[in-house]
C-alpha positions as CSV (number, residue, x, y, z in Angstrom):
1,M,13.3,14.8,-22.7
2,Q,14.8,16.5,-19.7
3,K,18.1,15.4,-18.0
4,L,20.1,16.4,-15.0
5,A,23.7,17.6,-15.5
6,I,25.8,17.2,-12.3
7,Q,29.3,18.4,-11.7
8,G,30.6,16.1,-9.0
9,G,32.9,16.7,-6.0
10,N,31.0,19.2,-3.8
11,R,30.2,18.5,-0.2
12,L,26.6,19.0,0.7
13,N,26.1,21.5,3.5
14,G,23.1,23.4,4.9
15,E,19.5,22.8,5.7
16,V,16.7,21.3,3.6
17,R,13.0,20.9,4.2
18,I,11.5,17.5,3.7
19,S,8.3,17.3,1.7
20,G,5.2,15.3,2.4
21,A,5.4,11.6,1.7
22,K,4.4,10.5,-1.7
23,N,3.5,7.0,-0.5
24,A,1.2,8.5,2.1
25,A,-0.4,11.2,-0.1
26,L,-1.5,8.9,-2.8
27,P,-3.8,6.6,-0.7
28,I,-5.0,9.5,1.3
29,L,-6.1,11.4,-1.8
30,C,-8.1,8.2,-2.7
31,A,-9.7,8.3,0.7
32,S,-11.6,11.3,-0.5
33,L,-13.8,8.9,-2.5
34,L,-15.2,7.5,0.7
35,T,-17.4,10.5,1.6
36,G,-19.4,13.2,-0.1
37,D,-18.0,15.8,2.4
38,T,-14.8,17.8,1.9
39,L,-11.4,16.4,2.9
40,Q,-8.8,19.0,3.6
41,L,-5.2,17.9,3.3
42,G,-1.9,19.7,4.1
43,N,1.7,19.1,3.3
44,V,0.8,17.5,-0.1
45,P,4.0,17.2,-2.2
46,D,4.3,18.7,-5.7
47,L,5.1,15.5,-7.6
48,N,4.1,14.0,-10.9
49,D,2.4,11.0,-9.3
50,V,0.4,13.3,-7.1
51,A,-0.7,15.3,-10.1
52,T,-1.6,12.1,-11.9
53,M,-3.7,11.0,-9.0
54,R,-5.5,14.3,-8.8
55,K,-6.2,14.2,-12.5
56,L,-7.6,10.6,-12.1
57,L,-9.9,11.7,-9.3
58,Q,-11.1,14.8,-11.2
59,Q,-12.0,12.5,-14.2
60,M,-14.2,10.6,-11.8
61,G,-15.9,13.9,-10.7
62,V,-14.0,14.8,-7.6
63,A,-13.8,18.6,-7.2
64,I,-10.3,19.6,-6.2
65,T,-8.7,22.9,-5.3
66,V,-4.9,23.3,-4.8
67,N,-3.2,26.1,-3.0
68,G,0.5,25.1,-2.7
69,G,0.6,22.1,-0.4
70,E,-3.0,22.6,0.7
71,V,-5.4,20.4,-1.2
72,S,-9.2,20.3,-0.8
73,L,-11.2,17.4,-2.2
74,S,-15.0,16.9,-2.5
75,A,-16.4,13.6,-4.0
76,A,-20.0,14.7,-3.7
77,N,-20.7,14.4,-7.4
78,I,-18.9,11.3,-8.7
79,D,-20.1,10.4,-12.2
80,K,-17.5,7.9,-13.4
81,L,-16.5,4.8,-11.5
82,E,-13.5,4.0,-13.7
83,A,-9.8,4.3,-13.7
84,P,-8.7,4.1,-17.3
85,Y,-5.5,2.5,-18.6
86,D,-4.0,5.7,-19.9
87,M,-4.0,7.0,-16.3
88,V,-3.1,3.8,-14.5
89,K,-0.3,2.7,-16.8
90,T,2.1,5.4,-15.4
91,M,1.3,4.9,-11.7
92,R,0.5,1.6,-10.0
93,A,-1.0,3.4,-7.0
94,A,-4.1,4.1,-9.1
95,I,-5.3,0.7,-8.0
96,L,-6.0,2.4,-4.6
97,V,-9.3,3.8,-6.0
98,L,-10.7,0.2,-6.2
99,G,-11.5,-0.3,-2.6
100,P,-13.1,3.1,-1.9
101,L,-15.2,3.0,-5.1
102,V,-16.7,-0.5,-4.3
103,A,-17.2,0.4,-0.7
104,R,-19.2,3.6,-1.3
105,F,-20.7,3.1,-4.7
106,G,-20.9,-0.7,-5.0
107,E,-19.0,-0.8,-8.3
108,A,-15.6,0.0,-9.8
109,R,-13.8,-0.6,-13.1
110,V,-10.0,-0.2,-12.8
111,S,-7.3,-1.0,-15.3
112,L,-4.6,-3.4,-14.4
113,P,-1.7,-1.2,-13.3
114,G,1.7,-0.2,-14.7
115,G,4.3,1.9,-12.9
116,C,8.0,1.2,-12.4
117,A,9.3,-2.0,-14.0
118,I,11.1,-3.2,-10.8
119,G,9.4,-6.6,-10.5
120,S,6.1,-8.4,-10.0
121,R,3.6,-6.6,-7.8
122,P,0.4,-8.6,-8.4
123,V,-3.0,-7.1,-7.5
124,D,-4.4,-10.5,-6.7
125,L,-4.1,-9.7,-2.9
126,H,-6.5,-6.7,-3.5
127,I,-8.9,-8.9,-5.5
128,K,-8.9,-11.8,-3.0
129,G,-9.5,-9.5,-0.1
130,L,-12.5,-7.8,-1.8
131,Q,-13.9,-11.2,-2.8
132,A,-13.6,-12.3,0.8
133,M,-15.7,-9.2,1.7
134,G,-18.4,-10.3,-0.8
135,A,-17.5,-8.5,-4.0
136,E,-18.0,-10.1,-7.3
137,I,-14.9,-9.5,-9.5
138,H,-14.3,-10.2,-13.1
139,I,-11.1,-9.4,-15.1
140,E,-11.9,-8.7,-18.7
141,H,-10.1,-6.7,-21.5
142,G,-7.4,-5.6,-19.0
143,Y,-9.8,-4.2,-16.4
144,I,-10.8,-5.3,-13.0
145,H,-14.6,-5.0,-12.7
146,A,-15.9,-5.3,-9.1
147,Q,-19.4,-5.1,-7.8
148,A,-21.0,-5.4,-4.4
149,K,-24.3,-4.2,-2.9
150,R,-22.4,-3.6,0.4
151,L,-19.2,-5.1,1.4
152,K,-19.2,-7.4,4.5
153,G,-16.6,-7.6,7.2
154,A,-14.2,-10.5,6.9
155,R,-11.0,-12.0,8.3
156,I,-8.3,-11.6,5.7
157,C,-4.8,-13.0,5.9
158,F,-2.3,-11.7,3.3
159,D,-0.1,-14.3,1.7
160,L,2.6,-11.6,1.3
161,V,2.9,-8.3,3.1
162,S,1.4,-5.7,0.8
163,V,1.4,-2.0,1.5
164,T,-1.2,-1.0,-1.2
165,G,-3.2,-4.2,-0.5
166,T,-3.4,-3.3,3.2
167,E,-4.4,0.3,2.3
168,N,-7.0,-0.7,-0.3
169,L,-8.8,-3.2,2.0
170,M,-8.5,-0.8,5.0
171,M,-10.4,1.9,3.1
172,A,-12.9,-0.7,1.7
173,A,-13.5,-2.0,5.2
174,A,-14.2,1.4,6.7
175,L,-17.7,1.4,5.1
176,A,-18.3,-2.4,5.2
177,D,-21.0,-4.1,7.3
178,G,-19.3,-5.6,10.3
179,V,-15.7,-6.1,11.5
180,T,-12.8,-6.7,9.2
181,V,-9.5,-8.1,10.5
182,L,-6.4,-7.8,8.3
183,E,-3.7,-10.2,9.3
184,N,-0.1,-10.1,8.1
185,A,-0.9,-6.5,7.3
186,A,1.8,-3.9,6.3
187,R,3.2,-2.0,9.2
188,E,4.6,0.9,7.2
189,P,4.3,4.5,8.7
190,E,2.3,5.4,5.5
191,V,-0.3,2.9,6.5
192,V,-0.6,4.5,9.9
193,D,-0.9,7.9,8.3
194,L,-3.8,6.7,6.1
195,A,-5.4,5.2,9.2
196,N,-5.0,8.6,11.0
197,C,-6.7,10.4,8.1
198,L,-9.5,7.8,8.0
199,R,-10.1,8.2,11.8
200,S,-10.4,12.0,11.2
201,M,-13.3,11.1,8.8
202,G,-15.0,8.9,11.4
203,A,-13.6,5.5,10.6
204,Q,-13.1,3.0,13.5
205,I,-9.6,1.5,13.0
206,A,-7.3,-0.1,15.6
207,G,-4.0,-1.9,15.4
208,D,-2.4,0.1,12.5
209,G,1.4,-0.1,12.8
210,S,1.1,-3.7,13.8
211,D,0.6,-6.8,11.6
212,T,-3.1,-7.1,12.7
213,I,-5.5,-4.2,11.8
214,T,-9.1,-4.3,12.9
215,I,-11.7,-2.1,11.2
216,T,-15.2,-1.8,12.4
217,G,-17.3,-0.6,9.5
218,V,-19.6,2.4,9.7
219,D,-22.6,3.5,7.6
220,K,-21.1,6.8,6.6
221,L,-17.8,8.8,6.8
222,H,-17.7,12.6,7.0
223,G,-15.2,15.2,6.0
224,G,-11.9,15.5,7.8
225,S,-8.6,17.4,8.0
226,H,-5.2,15.8,7.8
227,R,-1.5,16.8,7.3
228,I,0.6,14.4,5.3
229,M,3.5,12.9,7.1
230,P,7.1,13.7,6.1
231,D,8.7,11.6,3.3
232,R,11.0,9.1,5.0
233,I,12.5,8.0,1.7
234,E,13.3,11.6,0.7
235,S,14.8,12.0,4.1
236,G,17.0,8.9,3.7
237,T,18.0,9.9,0.2
238,F,19.4,13.3,1.3
239,L,21.1,11.8,4.3
240,V,22.9,9.2,2.1
241,A,23.8,12.0,-0.4
242,A,25.4,14.0,2.5
243,A,27.2,10.9,3.8
244,A,28.6,10.0,0.4
245,T,29.9,13.6,-0.2
246,G,31.3,14.0,3.3
247,G,28.7,16.7,4.1
248,D,27.0,18.3,7.0
249,I,23.2,18.8,6.6
250,I,20.1,19.3,8.7
251,L,16.7,18.0,7.6
252,R,13.8,20.1,8.7
253,D,10.2,18.8,9.1
254,A,11.7,15.3,9.2
255,R,10.9,12.3,11.5
256,A,13.8,10.2,12.9
257,D,11.4,7.7,14.6
258,I,10.4,6.2,11.2
259,L,14.0,5.9,10.0
260,D,15.6,3.8,12.7
261,N,17.1,1.1,10.4
262,V,18.4,3.7,7.9
263,L,20.0,5.9,10.6
264,E,21.6,2.8,12.2
265,K,23.2,1.9,8.9
266,L,24.4,5.5,8.3
267,Q,26.0,5.4,11.7
268,E,27.8,2.2,10.7
269,T,29.3,4.2,7.8
270,G,30.9,6.6,10.3
271,A,28.3,9.4,10.1
272,V,27.5,11.3,13.3
273,I,23.7,11.7,13.6
274,K,21.7,14.0,16.0
275,T,17.9,14.1,16.1
276,T,15.1,16.1,17.6
277,T,11.3,15.6,17.2
278,D,11.4,17.2,13.7
279,T,15.0,17.5,12.6
280,I,17.8,15.2,11.7
281,R,21.4,16.3,11.4
282,L,24.1,14.2,9.7
283,Q,27.8,15.0,9.8
284,M,30.4,13.0,7.8
285,N,34.1,13.8,8.3
286,Q,35.6,10.7,6.7
287,R,35.3,8.4,3.7
288,P,32.2,6.3,4.4
289,K,32.7,2.7,5.5
290,A,31.0,0.1,3.4
291,V,27.8,-1.4,5.0
292,N,25.8,-4.5,4.2
293,V,22.1,-4.1,3.5
294,R,19.3,-6.6,3.3
295,T,15.8,-5.2,2.4
296,A,12.6,-6.4,4.1
297,P,9.2,-5.1,5.0
298,Y,9.0,-2.3,7.6
299,P,10.4,-1.9,10.2
300,A,13.4,-3.6,8.6
301,F,15.6,-1.8,5.9
302,P,13.4,-0.4,3.2
303,T,13.7,-1.6,-0.4
304,D,13.2,2.1,-1.5
305,M,16.6,2.9,0.1
306,Q,18.6,0.0,-1.4
307,A,19.8,1.8,-4.5
308,Q,20.9,4.9,-2.6
309,F,23.0,2.9,-0.2
310,M,24.5,1.0,-3.2
311,A,25.7,4.3,-4.7
312,M,27.4,5.2,-1.4
313,N,29.0,1.8,-1.1
314,C,30.5,2.3,-4.6
315,I,32.9,4.9,-3.1
316,A,33.1,3.5,0.4
317,E,36.0,2.0,2.2
318,G,35.8,-1.8,2.0
319,S,33.3,-4.1,0.4
320,A,29.6,-4.6,1.1
321,M,26.8,-7.0,0.2
322,V,23.3,-5.8,-0.8
323,V,20.5,-8.3,-0.7
324,E,17.2,-7.4,-2.3
325,T,14.3,-9.6,-1.0
326,I,11.3,-7.5,-2.1
327,F,11.5,-6.9,-5.9
328,E,13.3,-9.2,-8.3
329,N,14.3,-6.6,-10.9
330,R,15.6,-3.9,-8.5
331,F,19.2,-4.0,-9.6
332,M,18.8,-2.3,-13.0
333,H,20.9,0.6,-11.7
334,V,23.9,-1.6,-11.4
335,Q,24.9,-1.4,-15.1
336,E,24.6,2.4,-15.0
337,L,26.8,2.6,-11.9
338,R,29.4,0.4,-13.7
339,R,29.5,3.1,-16.4
340,L,30.8,5.4,-13.8
341,G,33.5,3.0,-12.8
342,A,31.7,1.2,-9.9
343,Q,32.9,-2.4,-9.1
344,I,29.7,-4.4,-8.6
345,D,29.1,-8.1,-9.1
346,V,25.5,-9.5,-9.1
347,E,24.3,-13.0,-8.6
348,G,20.5,-13.5,-8.2
349,N,19.2,-11.1,-5.6
350,T,22.6,-10.3,-4.2
351,A,25.1,-7.6,-5.2
352,V,28.6,-7.4,-4.0
353,I,30.2,-3.9,-4.1
354,K,33.9,-3.2,-3.8
355,G,34.4,0.4,-2.9
356,C,36.7,2.5,-5.1
357,A,38.3,5.8,-4.3
358,Q,36.8,7.7,-7.2
359,L,33.9,7.4,-9.7
360,E,34.1,9.1,-13.1
361,G,31.3,11.1,-14.7
362,A,29.5,9.8,-17.7
363,T,26.1,9.8,-19.3
364,I,23.7,7.4,-17.6
365,M,20.1,6.5,-17.8
366,A,17.5,6.2,-15.0
367,T,15.3,3.0,-15.0
368,D,13.0,3.6,-12.1
369,L,12.2,6.1,-9.3
370,R,14.8,5.1,-6.7
371,A,17.4,4.1,-9.2
372,S,17.2,7.8,-10.4
373,A,18.1,8.9,-6.9
374,C,20.9,6.4,-6.7
375,L,22.4,7.8,-10.0
376,V,22.1,11.4,-8.8
377,I,24.1,10.5,-5.6
378,A,26.7,8.7,-7.8
379,G,26.9,11.9,-9.9
380,L,27.4,14.0,-6.8
381,V,30.6,12.1,-5.9
382,A,31.9,11.3,-9.4
383,Q,34.8,13.3,-10.9
384,G,33.7,15.5,-13.8
385,E,30.2,15.8,-15.3
386,T,27.5,13.2,-15.0
387,V,24.4,13.5,-17.1
388,V,21.3,11.5,-15.9
389,D,18.8,10.8,-18.6
390,R,15.1,9.9,-18.3
391,I,14.6,11.9,-15.1
392,Y,10.8,11.8,-15.4
393,H,11.1,8.8,-13.0
394,L,12.7,11.2,-10.5
395,D,9.9,13.7,-10.8
396,R,7.4,11.1,-9.8
397,G,8.8,10.9,-6.2
398,Y,11.1,13.8,-5.4
399,E,9.9,17.4,-5.1
400,H,12.2,19.8,-6.9
401,I,15.3,17.7,-6.1
402,E,17.7,19.7,-8.1
403,A,16.6,23.0,-6.4
404,K,17.0,21.4,-3.0
405,L,20.4,19.9,-3.8
406,S,21.6,23.2,-5.3
407,A,20.7,25.0,-2.1
408,L,23.0,22.5,-0.3
409,G,25.9,23.4,-2.6
410,A,25.6,20.8,-5.3
411,Q,26.4,21.8,-8.9
412,I,23.3,20.4,-10.6
413,R,21.0,21.7,-13.3
414,R,18.1,20.5,-15.4
415,V,18.7,20.5,-19.1
416,K,16.8,19.5,-22.2
């Protein structure tokens, strides 16, 4: 099993290019199932989750060609309407094939998902939405089996804000008969990116980016071309790493307009931030000041940045409170940070971090994707060597992170 060995104490300096967004690429790859024509995608990141999704689509009969970040998909000859457990167990996003398959082919059989063990993320919102659109759904032997001659437009109000739920039903509604209105919909930029891709394929969608999305179904979608948006979580991760190490970095191919809450929090730490339409520069000339964080659905502070800010707060000046409102098990990185000397107390969904002047290197273990990034940041500021084990989590969502960090001056290497 591979690990990352990090020699802490180096400031991050230089420029880094931000990759395409994992959380936009995965549903957009699934959108290829909605048409028999070719979907051309650009800026697709080289990630394990993306490779898993491609493999799943290929098992169904999607013809895929890959040339770097350029990916071409043709679902003209689908011969299998199933997402098996061995594919879905490592990546919850595989549930996103459910809506497109039922919408275009009238049937789907999808395993109940796996993925990061960070809390309950039920698929009942997907199921209830498809049932409201006329699908008959049975759950048997660990599989969701859905059938519908043609989905019908419906008014669907989500009990909870769900990004994948919004995406799945938006794709399903694109080919439904009539108008579908999604209320209490997710407002995330990745949802907007999917909507932009679907519009390039002929879908009629309005209201994406707000909590009410209206989709007027069409009889058929055609091929399209779309460039995946920059990854805002990768952007935030590198900015936090630079702030924690007292660095000066420039992000290329990044978007500041989808990172408002994160950038405001970084400015509270004492960082100086300058932005253009596609760059973000962060300069930190002091020890960071501790900042309180409370996660909530977009446009509030993202749960996917909580762990990274906790790592920075561990060496910040003062104390900070981190409140996690999205996932109940998203503090599993705390015990690993304590192994480095961090002072953290947890009660329920709240962690109180007392900043200390220095962390000390140790062997630690990643428990999920964003916890992995948190531990890497902690290793960058710790004294001596930190070894991060189980980094397969990291490879699910960060493209060549050790190469990018090395180019910024970090002493980090991948070891077996």
